[in-house]
N, C-alpha and C positions, 0 to 999 in steps of 0.2 A: 504493500500500500504506500502511496506517495505521502510524504510528510506534509502537514498543512502549510509549512514554510515554502514548499515548492509548487503548490497547487496552481497558482496563477500562471506560472511559467509553462505548465503543461496544458492549460486550456488553450484551444484555438481562439483566434481573434473573434470569429463568429460566435462561438460559445460564450466568450467573455462578454460580448455585447448583448447577447440574449439574456445572460444571467443578470446584467445590469438592468435591463428592461423589466425582468421579473421582480427584482428588488424594488424598483421605482413604483411598479404597479401593485405591489403587495401580494403578488402571486406566490412568493416564497419568502420565508423568514426563518429565523433560527429554530422556531418551534415546528417547522414543516418536517414531514417524514423524509427519511433518507432517500426514498425512491424518487422524490421530486428532484433531488439534486443529481440523480443519474442522467437526467435529460441534458445536463450541461457538462458533467464530469465523468460519466460512465462509471467504471470501476473505482474511480477516485472520488466518488460521491461523499463518502464519509470524511475524507480529508477536506473537501470543499465546505461541508457543513461545519466541521470543527473550526476552519479558518474564519467562517462568518461568525461563529459563536465567540471566537477570541477577539474579533475586532468590533463587535457590537454587543450591547449598547454602550459599554464603558468608554469607548473611544469615538466611534462615529455612529450616526443614525443610518437608516437604510438608504435615504436619499444621498447622503454624503458618500457612502460606499459605492453607490451606483455611479456617481460622478467620477470617483477615483478610477473605477473599472473602465469607464469610457475613455478617460485620459490615457490609461495604459493601452487600450485598443488603438487609440489615435496615434500614439507613439509608435506602436508596432507597424501600423499602416505606413507611416512616414519612413520607417526603417526599411520596409520592403520596397518602397519606391526608390530609395537612395542606395539600397544595397548593391554592391558590385555584381556584375554579370560575368560569368566565365566565357572567355572568347578563345576559340580554338581553331587551329588549322590542322587538318589531318583526318583520319577515319573517325566516324561517329561511334560512340559506345552506347548501347541500349541502357536506358534508365538514367543517363547523365545529361541533363539539359545544358546545352551550350549554344553560343552564337558563333557564326562563321567569321573569321578574321577579315576576309576580303569584303564581305557584305557590310560588316560593321564600319570598316574604313570608308567605303563608298557612301554609306548612309551619313556618316559624320561630315564628309565633304558637302553633302547636299543640305545638311542642317545649318551650316555655318551662316551667320548673318553679319558678323563684324570682324572676326579674326580666326585664322588658322595658324597654330603653332605646331610645327612638325619637327621631329628629330629622327634621324635614321643613320644606320652604320653602312649598309650596303644597298645599292639600287641596281636593278636590272630590268630592262624594258619598261622603264618608268612611264613611258608615253601611254601605255595601256592602262596603267594604274591611276594616272593623274588626269586622264582625259575628262572625266566628269568634274573634277575640281576646276579645271580650266574652263569648261562650259559654264559651271556655276558662277565662277568669278566674272566671266564675260557678262552674265546677266545681272551681276551685283558688283559693279565696279568699285564700290567703296570698301569692299572686302580687303583686309590686310592679310597677306600670306607670307609666312616666314619659315624657311627650311634651315635646319641646323644639320650639317653633314660632316662625314669624316673624309678628309682629303689626305690620304696616306702616302708616306714615303715607303715604297716597297723595299724589301731586303736587297741590298746591293745597289740601289739607285743612288747615283751621285749627282743627279741633275740639281739645278738650283731650285729653291722653294718657289720662286716666281714661275719658272717653267712648268713645274708640277701643277701649280694652281691654274695656270692658263690652259693646260691640257685637260684638267678636270672640268673647268668651266665650259670649254668647247664641247667636251663629251657630254656633259649634262644637258647642254642646249640641244645637241643633236639627238641624243638617245632618250632623254627623260622629259624635257620640257621645250619643245620646238615652237611654242606659241608666244604671243604677247597678250597681256603683260607677263613679266617674269617675277617669280617669288624673290623676296630678299633672301640671299644665300649667305650663310655664315659657316665658318669652320674654326676648328681648334688648331692654332699654329703649332702647338707642341707635337702634332702628328707629323710634322715635317722636319723635326729635329734630326740632325745627322747622327747624333749619339743615341743608340738604341736604349741606353739606360735612362735617358730623360724623355724619350718619345712616349706619347700617350695617344689614345684613341677616343673619339667621340662615339661611344658605343650604345647610347640610349636609343630606344625606339618608342616614340610617343606621338600621339595626335591629341591636341587640345583644341576645342572649338569654343569661341566666345567666352573663354575663361569660366565655363560652367560644366563642361563634360570632358572627361579624360579617358583615353585608351592608353594603357601601359602594357607593352607586349614584348615577347621575345622575337617576334617576326620582323624580319627586314622588309624593305619595300621592293620585293621581288615576287613574281608570280608563283614561284615554287614555295616561298615562305608563307605567302598569304593564302595559298590554295591547296598545297600538297604536303609539305613537311609537317611534322608534329611540332606545333608551336602553341604556347599558352600565353594568355593575357587576361587582363581584367578591364572592364568598362565601367566607369562609375560617374554618376551625376552628382558629384559633391563639389559645389562651387568653391569652397574654401581650399580644397585640395588642388583643383584645376588652377585656381588663382596662384597657389603657392608654386606649382610647377612653372607656370608662365613667368612668375616673378623671379624664379631662379634663373631661367634663361635670359630674362631681361637684365638681370644683374651681371651675367656673364658678358652680355653685349656692351653694357655701359662701362664696365671695367676693362674692356678690351681683351678679355680672356677668350672670347670668340670674336672673330673679325669678319666683316662683310667683304665678299669678293664678287658679288653680282647683284 
């Protein structure tokens, strides 16, 4: 039997709301038979009745308890709306609800009204992945689009940093974004250090729209990563977290720790 301290956590939101209505209407009280409590708590009916006995009348009356239960239910409903969704690339698994990485990314692009902040480590055939974003931007010219990318110095490459940047920029325009307007493009200059001990990568993979919705994922911006590989991510509608991620990249830009090159 569930302890009376745990009973509210075990009730579904629907049963919690129904129980609150029953209390408000006087359909159930501490003196009611246990079988009435089974409607809301099933085999935990005794625990629910004991919880009600403990909290009334010394602490709250029935109306006050009902209001508290409705507040708990409302809080749960909000948590369910804001709870992260699992976003997956790869095979489906029966019984595990997930969202598809490629579909989520494309949907986010379409939802954006003011800003898209994107970070990615690897890109391949980006033209296919970003075509919808380009079309959406064309229809919404006030949209601000910022990409943060890794511009690497490959092992053994002794070319100048400027030449590596120029080659990456030209390749990006040819393969990934052949349209106008062009996103603001930023890179981490440490990726071009000649000394491998001080070299670093911009390895984050995120999409944030309007500083209100965030996708954090292991998937690169390649067709394989977003549609075939086994990749995991989370999508959340938590504005404070989306804002924090955007503020982090904004701080990197303002401090010069990432630099614009397109």
